[in-house]
Residue, then its C-alpha position, 0 to 999 in steps of 0.5 A: m309111775n308116769n308121774k314119778g318119772k316126770g317129777k324126776r325129769t323136771f327136777f333134773r332139768n331144773l337142776i341143770i338149768l340152775l347149775g347152768l345159771a350158776c356157771m354163767v354167773m361165775a363166768g361173768y364174775s370171773g370176767l369182771e375180775v380179770n378185767n379189773k386185774a388187767r386194768d390195775d396192771q395197765n395202771n401200774i405199768q403206766g405209773v412205772a413208765d411215768l416214774r422211768v421218764k421222770a427218773l431220766r429227766i431228774s438225772q439230766l436236770a441233776r447234771d445240769a444243776t451240778a454244772g451250774g444251770e440255775d434254772s435246773f434247780d427249780s425244775l429239779s425240785t418240782l420234778n422231785r415232788q412230782m416223782d415222790n407223789v407218783w411213787r407214793g400213789l403207786k406204792s399204796k396201790l401195789v401194797g393194796q393189790d398184794e401182787v408184788s412182795r412187800a420186800q421188793i416194794q420196800s427195797v425200791s422205796n428205800r432207794w427212792d428215799q436215798v435219791r430224794e434226800n440227795l436231790q433235796s441236799l442238792g437243792d439245799n446247797r444251791e448257792t454253794v454248787l453255783f459258786v463252785s461251778m462259777v469258780a470252775s468256769e473261771l479257772n477253765a477260762k484262765l488256765p490256758l492263759l496261765q499255761d501260756n504265761s508259764e511257758q513264756v517264763v520257761d522259755a525265758l529261763v531256758a534262753r538265759 
């Protein structure tokens, strides 16, 4: 009977040790998974922050380009390509991680496609935009003189 009780105790002790080891392995695995998810989240946050900075820069360059800033067109084209590459990489990560709904990702993707096409159109019409900007500048410069001349004509007519 003594051997039988000793065998049961050994069995339960081994079972407890085995369960303890299994819990430690699961805790280690869980820790690694949490660490991987946190790293992925941090990378995604950095990617979104990078997109925000590029979007702000694009809006400034687009204003400068439409105002006739010739250098802005080249910078805008480069930034457009960079932002497209960053978005494509982030999009593939987000789809693979399956943490954000595909509908949300598609919504952002559709909007970005519209912006990208508009930026491309702006770049394609560079010469026209620069010409219109130059004409507008000339008109703005000559308009005060035209107004002054028309006032002189009005004054001369009133004097008669």
